[in-house]
N, C-alpha and C positions, 0 to 999 in steps of 0.2 A: 732527473727527478725520480723516475721509477727505480733507478739503481740505489739512490739514497734511501728511498722508502724500504726497499728490500733489505738493504744493509741494516737499517735500524730495526726492522722486523726480526732479522736473524740475530742481531745482538740482544734484543729483548727476549727472544726465545731462549737464548743461551743463558742469560741471567736468571730467567725464571726456572728453567729445567736443570741447570747445572747442579744446584744443591741436591736435587733428587738422586743424582748419581752417587752421592756420598751417603747412601742409606746404611742402616745398621747391618752389619755383617758379622757372622760368627766365623772365626777362622778355625779350620781343621787343626786339631792338636792331638798329638799322640804323647802320652805321658808314661814313662817307665817308673813303676812304683816298687820301692823296696821296703820291706818290713824287717826290722832288726829287733833283737831282744838282748839286753846287756851287751850291746855293741857288736853282737854277732849276727850274721844273716839268719833270719827266721825262714825256714824252707817249707813250713806247713801252710795249708790253705787258710786264707783270711777273707771273710766277707766284711765289707765296711761301708759306712755311710758318712759323708762329710756334710755338715750343716753349718751355714754361715748366717750370722745374725746381724740385723741392722734395720734399715728402712729402704723403701722404694719410692720413686716419684714418676709422674707421667712425663713423657718426652716433652722437652721444651719448658718444663716447669720445675727445674731443680730447686727444691726447697725442702726443708725438714717438715714432715707432716705434723699437724697440730697434735695428733694423738700419739706421737712417738715418745716412748718411755725408755731412756737409755739404760735404766736398771732392769728392764724386761723387754729387750728387743725381739722382733719377730724373725722367723726364718725367712730370708730373702733369696737364698740360693742353696741348693743341695744337689748331691748326686750320690749314687750307690755304685759299687763295683765289687768284683770278686777277683782275688788273686790266688790262683791255684798253687803258685810257687814263688820263690824269691825272684824279683825282677820281672813282674808281669807288666803288660802294656794295656793301657786303657785309652779309649777315645772319648775325650771330654773337651768341648770347645770353650768352656769357661766364659760364657757370654754374661758379662757383668754390667752392661749398660743400664742406666737408670736405677742403680743400686748403690747404697752406701753400706759398707760392711764394717762392723765394729770388731768382730772376731769370728773365728771358725773353730769347730771342734770335730773330732773324728770318733765315731762309735764303731767298734769292731767286734768280731767274733772269731776266735781261733777255733776253726772247725775241728781240728784233731783233739783238742782238749775240752772244748765246750765252754771255754772261758771268755766272758765278755770283758772288754776294756774300753776306756775312754781316754782320749788325748785332748785335754781341754785347752782352749785358747792357743792353738798352735800357730796361728797367723791371722792377719787382718785381711787376707785374701786367699781364695782356694788355689790361685795360680801359683805353681811352684816358682821359686826364685831362679832356678836353673833352667831357663828356656832359651832356645835359639830359633831364629826364623821370624819372618814378619807375617807372611800370608799362610804358611803351613808351618806351624810350630812343633818342635819336639822339646819335651821337658823331662826332667828327672826329679824325683822327690823320695826322701827316705823318712819313714816314720819309725819311731822307737816305741815298741810295745812295752807298756809298763809291766814290771814283774808283779804278779799277784802273790802276795804273801799269805800263807795259810795261817789262820788264827787257831791256835791249839789251846783249848781250855784245860787248865790243870784240874784234875779231879783229886780232891782230898780224901783221905781214908775215911773220914767221918761221913762223906756223902755215899759211900758204898754200902 
């Protein structure tokens, strides 16, 4: 009888404590980031920020919040990084639990030219498509820097 009681106690402890072993974990991820312009590698330094918009929820309560406005979602995930040259590596774990992401955008600064740029709605997740590994991921992503066209105003002779 003692053995049966002990066995039941062990089984009950396992059933109660086992779900705790599956806690939220962020997996180490190294991402190689490439910036290109007009299809060519951009070798200048770039500072950038990725913002992802959507909504968050509390653990165990996955539901769309009452105040969620899909026309004006909030930033629910972001990170910043600097790439001193083409093919830089960043450490970003992309912890996305309890978040629904509608879209992500990238705001950057080409340090050598001082030009700001935005890549709107580049994905519905910040995690690059090209990732390998389960517990230690490596990823690659390429962003195309939009060409900033200069606006030149024509000056007519009458204006001189």
